[in-house]
C-alpha positions in Angstrom: 146.1 102.4 117.8 147.2 102.7 114.2 144.4 103.7 111.7 145.2 101.9 108.5 144.1 103.0 105.1 141.8 100.3 103.7 143.3 99.7 100.3 141.4 97.2 98.1 142.5 93.6 98.1 144.4 92.4 95.0 144.5 88.7 94.3 147.4 89.3 91.9 149.6 89.8 95.0 149.0 86.2 96.0 152.0 84.0 96.7 152.7 81.2 99.1 155.8 79.7 100.6 156.0 76.1 99.5 156.7 75.1 103.1 153.5 76.7 104.3 151.5 75.3 101.4 152.6 71.8 102.5 151.5 72.5 106.1 148.1 73.9 104.9 147.5 71.0 102.6 148.2 68.5 105.4 146.0 70.4 107.9 143.1 71.4 105.6 143.0 68.3 103.4 142.9 70.6 100.3 145.5 69.2 97.9 144.6 71.1 94.7 146.6 74.3 94.4 143.7 76.3 92.9 141.3 75.2 95.6 143.9 76.0 98.3 144.3 79.5 96.8 140.5 80.0 96.8 140.4 79.0 100.4 143.2 81.4 101.4 141.5 84.3 99.5 138.3 83.7 101.3 140.1 83.7 104.7 142.0 86.9 103.6 138.7 88.7 102.7 137.1 87.7 106.0 140.1 88.9 108.0 140.6 92.1 106.1 137.0 93.2 106.8 137.9 93.5 110.5 141.7 94.0 110.3 142.7 96.0 107.3 146.4 95.5 108.0 149.0 95.8 105.2 150.4 92.4 106.2 147.1 90.7 105.5 146.7 92.5 102.1 150.3 91.5 101.2 149.8 87.8 102.1 152.6 87.8 104.8 150.4 85.2 106.5 151.3 82.7 103.7 155.0 83.1 104.4 157.4 81.6 107.0 159.6 84.3 108.6 160.9 82.6 111.7 163.2 80.2 109.9 165.2 83.2 108.5 166.3 84.4 112.0 169.8 83.5 113.2 169.8 80.8 115.8 166.6 79.3 114.6 168.1 75.9 114.7 169.1 76.5 118.3 165.5 77.2 119.1 164.4 73.9 117.6 167.3 72.0 119.3 166.3 73.5 122.6 162.7 72.3 122.2 163.8 68.8 121.2 166.5 68.3 123.9 165.4 70.2 126.9 162.4 69.0 128.9 162.2 72.5 130.5 162.1 74.3 127.1 159.4 76.9 126.8 158.7 79.0 123.6 156.7 82.2 123.7 155.6 83.9 120.5 154.4 87.5 120.9 152.1 88.9 118.1 151.3 85.5 116.8 148.6 86.7 114.4 147.3 83.7 112.3 150.0 81.4 113.7 151.8 80.6 110.4 155.2 80.7 112.0 154.4 78.7 115.1 152.9 76.0 112.8 156.4 75.7 111.1 158.1 75.6 114.5 155.9 72.6 115.6 156.4 70.9 112.2 160.2 71.2 112.8 159.9 69.3 116.1 159.2 71.8 118.9 156.8 70.1 121.3 153.4 71.7 121.0 152.8 71.3 124.8 155.8 73.6 125.5 154.6 76.6 123.4 152.6 79.6 124.5 151.4 82.2 121.9 149.9 85.6 122.5 148.3 88.5 120.6 146.3 91.5 121.5 143.6 90.3 119.1 142.3 86.8 119.8 140.2 87.0 116.6 143.4 86.7 114.6 144.3 83.4 116.2 140.7 82.1 115.6 141.0 83.2 111.9 144.2 81.2 111.8 142.4 78.1 113.0 139.9 78.6 110.2 142.8 79.0 107.7 144.3 75.7 108.8 140.9 74.1 109.5 142.1 73.3 113.0 141.0 73.9 116.6 142.4 73.8 120.1 142.2 70.0 120.1 143.9 69.3 116.8 146.5 72.1 117.4 146.7 72.5 121.2 149.1 75.4 121.5 148.2 77.5 124.4 146.9 81.0 123.4 146.9 83.9 125.9 145.2 87.1 124.9 146.9 90.3 126.0 148.8 93.5 125.3 152.5 92.9 126.0 152.8 96.5 127.2 150.0 96.1 129.7 150.9 95.2 133.3 147.7 93.1 133.5 149.1 90.9 130.7 152.7 90.8 132.1 153.5 92.2 135.5 157.1 93.3 135.8 156.8 93.8 139.5 156.2 90.1 140.3 159.1 87.9 141.4 159.4 84.7 139.4 158.2 81.5 140.9 160.7 78.6 141.2 158.0 76.3 139.8 157.1 76.2 136.1 153.3 77.0 135.7 150.8 74.7 134.3 150.4 76.2 130.8 146.8 74.9 130.6 145.8 77.2 133.4 147.5 80.4 132.1 145.3 83.6 132.1 148.2 86.0 131.5 151.9 85.9 130.9 153.1 86.8 134.3 153.5 83.2 135.6 155.9 82.5 132.8 158.5 85.0 134.1 161.9 83.4 134.3 160.8 80.2 132.7 160.7 81.2 129.0 163.7 79.8 127.2 163.0 81.3 123.8 160.8 84.3 122.6 159.8 84.9 119.0 158.5 88.1 117.6 157.9 88.2 113.8 157.1 91.6 112.3 156.4 93.3 115.6 159.1 95.7 116.7 158.8 98.0 113.7 155.2 98.8 114.7 156.5 101.2 117.4 158.7 104.2 117.8 162.1 103.9 119.4 160.9 104.6 123.0 158.2 102.0 122.8 160.6 99.5 121.3 163.0 100.0 124.2 160.2 99.5 126.7 159.2 96.3 124.8 162.8 95.0 124.9 162.9 95.5 128.7 159.7 93.6 129.2 160.9 90.7 127.0 164.2 90.5 129.0 162.1 90.4 132.2 160.1 87.4 131.2 163.0 85.5 129.6 164.9 82.9 131.6 168.4 84.4 132.6 170.0 81.0 132.0 172.8 80.8 129.4 171.4 79.8 126.0 168.0 81.6 126.4 167.0 83.3 123.1 165.0 86.1 121.7 164.5 85.9 117.9 162.6 88.0 115.4 162.2 89.7 112.1 160.9 93.2 111.3 161.3 96.0 108.7 164.9 97.3 108.7 167.1 99.8 107.0 170.8 100.3 106.3 170.2 103.8 107.6 168.3 103.6 110.9 165.5 106.2 111.1 162.0 107.0 112.1 159.4 106.6 109.4 155.7 107.6 109.2 153.2 104.9 108.4 149.6 106.0 108.2 150.6 109.1 110.1 152.2 107.2 113.0 155.9 107.1 113.9 157.7 103.8 113.5 161.5 103.1 113.9 163.5 100.9 111.6 167.0 99.7 112.6 170.2 98.4 111.1 172.4 95.9 113.1 174.3 98.7 114.9 171.3 100.7 116.1 169.5 97.5 117.1 172.4 96.4 119.3 172.7 100.0 120.7 169.0 99.9 121.8 169.4 96.5 123.5 172.6 97.7 125.3 170.2 99.7 127.4 168.6 96.4 128.5 171.4 93.9 128.8 174.9 94.8 130.2 177.8 94.6 127.7 179.1 91.1 127.3 176.0 89.4 128.8 174.4 88.5 125.5 175.4 87.7 121.9 173.8 89.6 119.0 173.3 88.3 115.5 171.5 90.6 113.0 171.3 90.4 109.2 169.6 92.9 106.8 167.8 91.1 103.9 166.3 92.8 100.8 162.5 92.4 100.4 161.4 90.4 97.4 160.9 92.8 94.4 157.1 91.9 94.1 156.6 92.9 97.8 158.5 96.2 97.2 156.3 97.0 94.2 153.1 96.0 96.0 154.0 98.0 99.1 155.4 101.1 97.5 152.4 103.2 98.3 152.5 102.2 102.0 156.1 102.1 103.1 159.5 103.3 101.8 161.5 100.6 103.6 162.8 97.8 101.3 164.6 95.5 103.8 164.0 93.1 106.6 166.1 92.9 109.8 166.5 89.3 110.9 167.9 89.1 114.4 168.6 86.9 117.4 169.9 87.6 121.0 171.4 84.8 123.1 172.1 85.0 126.8 175.7 84.1 127.6 
């Protein structure tokens, strides 16, 4: 468990992706920009009291990360065209990315999201003024590293589970056609990242075209960094592929990875927390 320094909130750091603003206005009914900002600041304050995470302080929950990953359009096409398509998002947080995925046409009934903290998902509902009826994505609480949340010793069932009845992720094994993880991998050291990669490969369908996509902090020079006294590992494209080569045999998957500079305002705001100034946007496709 990472112990974060509780730095004071700063409303001057506020910014919002116009695409997310559109979704929030449609969901909340708040059309005035100033009123929408006030609503977001109230939700941020509420969330930060229990979860003093840098991502909440820096308003990453008012951005859309998933659309930046390679093969994002393939994820959406998969959802639109395949009746067996099933998207799993790990570390969903407030759910800002999955809202965009649904808006872009992925069927809501074919999505499962998970987080270790169910309170974050509930705060997301308050952010969007929604509930499980108006936004019926299936949420499953659990720690992806925990065998109680995802057993890697269970053989996949030939039958797709009823998502409404899910209590953990294990029944999804072999049926998930796309996995999304936004700002998750960099939270761990290299060993834990490798374990996570193996667990994702276990739950993913082995069928050609299955995808794992994500974004995290990255670096042109891969290295371990200390954040709040805890080790985290940041990759470039080469080190990222090298880690995954311990999971998938050579030639069995296709890799796409792109380093992207962080916006200057985020670099300035985060300079006292992290020394990394790039994102790594990446996708893996089963061949």
